N, C-alpha and C positions, 0 to 999 in steps of 0.2 A: 576333100578330107572330111571325115565323119567326126562330129563332136561327141562328147560323152553322152549327152541326152539322146542324140540320134542313135548312137550305138546301143544304148540301153533299150530304146524303143524297138530297134531291130531285134535285139536279143529276146525281148519279151514277146514280140510277134512270132519269131521263129519257134520259141517254146510253145506258144499258143497253137500255131498251125500244126506243129508236129504232134503235140499232145491231143489235139482235136482229132487228127487222123487216127493215131494209135489207140487212144482209149475208146473211141467210138467203134473202130474196127474190131478191137478185142471184145467189146460189149455185144455188138450185133452178131459177131461170129459165135460167141458163147450162147446167145439166145437161139440163133439159127441151128447150132449144133445140138441143142436140146429138142429140136424138131417141134417147135411150137408154131402157132399160126403166124402168117405174114403180118397181121395187125399187131400182134404182140411184139414182133421184132421192131416194127416202126415205132410203137409207143415207147419201148425201152430205149431205142436209139435216139429218138427226139428228146425224151426226158434226160437221158445221159448227156446229150449235146448241150442242152440249155443249162442244166444244173452244173455241168462241168465248166461251161463258160463263166457262169457266175462265180463258181468256186475259184477258178484260175484267176479271173480278174481281181477278185477280192484278195486272194493270196498275193498276187503281184503288187497290189496297192499297199497292203500292210507290210510286205517285205521291203519295198522301197522306202516307206516311211520309217521303218526301223533302221534301215541303212542310214537315212538322214540323221536320225537321233544318235546313232553310234558315232557318225562322223562329227556331229556337233559336240558330243560329249568329249571327244578327244581333241577338239579345237582344229580340226582339219577342214579346209575349205574345198578340196578336190572332191567332186561327186555331189556337191550340194545343189547343183543345177539340174539334176535328174528329176523329172516330173513324174510322181507316182500315178497321177490320173492318166497321163499319156501312155505310160507303160501298161497300166491296167486295161485301158481301152484296146490297145494293140493286142494284148494277150487274149482277152475275152473275144474280141471280134474275129481274130484269126482262128481261135479255137472253133467257133461256129462254122467258119468257112472250111476248115480242115475236116470237121465232122460230116460235112455234106458229101464228101467223096465216098466213104464207105457206106453211107446211109442211102444215097440216091438210088442205087439199083433196086432197093426194096420197095421203092415207090411204084415201079413198073413191072418188076419181075418177081417170081416166087421160086422157092426151092433151090436146087443146085445152080440154076442159071443165075439167080440173084447172088448167091454165095461166090460164085466164080467171078462175076463182073465186079462185085464189091472188092474182092481180093485183088483183081487186076487194077481197078481204079485206085485203091489204097496204095498198092506197090508203086504204081506209076506216079502218083502224087507225092509220095515220100521221096522217090528218086528225083523227081523234077524239083521239089523244094530244095533238096540238098544241092543239086546241080546249079540252080539259080543263085544260091548264096555265094557261089564262087565269083560272081561279079563284084562282090565286096571283099572277099577273103583271098582271092588269087590262088586258091587251091585248084587242082585239076577237077573239072566238073564231074567226071566219072567217079573219082575217089570220094568226093563229098556226097554225091548222090547215092553211091553204094553204102557209105557209112550210115546215112539216114535210113535207107531201105533196110539194112540188116538190123540196126538197132530197133527200128519201129516195127518191122514185119513180124517179129516173133510174138508180139501181143495178139495178133489175129489167130495165129496157129495155136497158141496157148489157150486163148478164149474158146476156140472151136473144140479143142480137146476136152477142156473142163466142162463146157456145155454138153458135149456128147456123153461124157461120163455121168454127169449129174442127171441128164435127161433119161438115161437108162436106169440109174439108181432110183430116181424119184418116180418116173413113169412106170 
């Protein structure tokens, strides 16, 4: 059985890995769509990955602390054992891990090959993350994987379209 603190840490970790994949995928696709140099894509992706992890971890910490304060103000004891530092670490750490999937192809490839491999790795990692969660939730793996893929996959497509439009408009 999963206790409240474990459940909160898992929730924070799932949020971190999913957002790391999705936001970094959208960012690198947007920059790639603007047809800039591979170095610019890597710099943007790495900066986004680490600043995103700090932002997500800090937001997780503050939100759990506020949750504690709200619970305490109402005299409720349920939820008081959720650790903000543990949730923040899970969120930030897994954000960076998730960011590695869309970013890694740009370390070795360029152009369309990097974009395609990034899209495939991002889609596969989103699906796999959703499917793996079913070990805890008892949902069908394909349904959970597909949900994560569909919700997260749109960011890359949107990022690439916006980057392409801005690259043409600015360039």
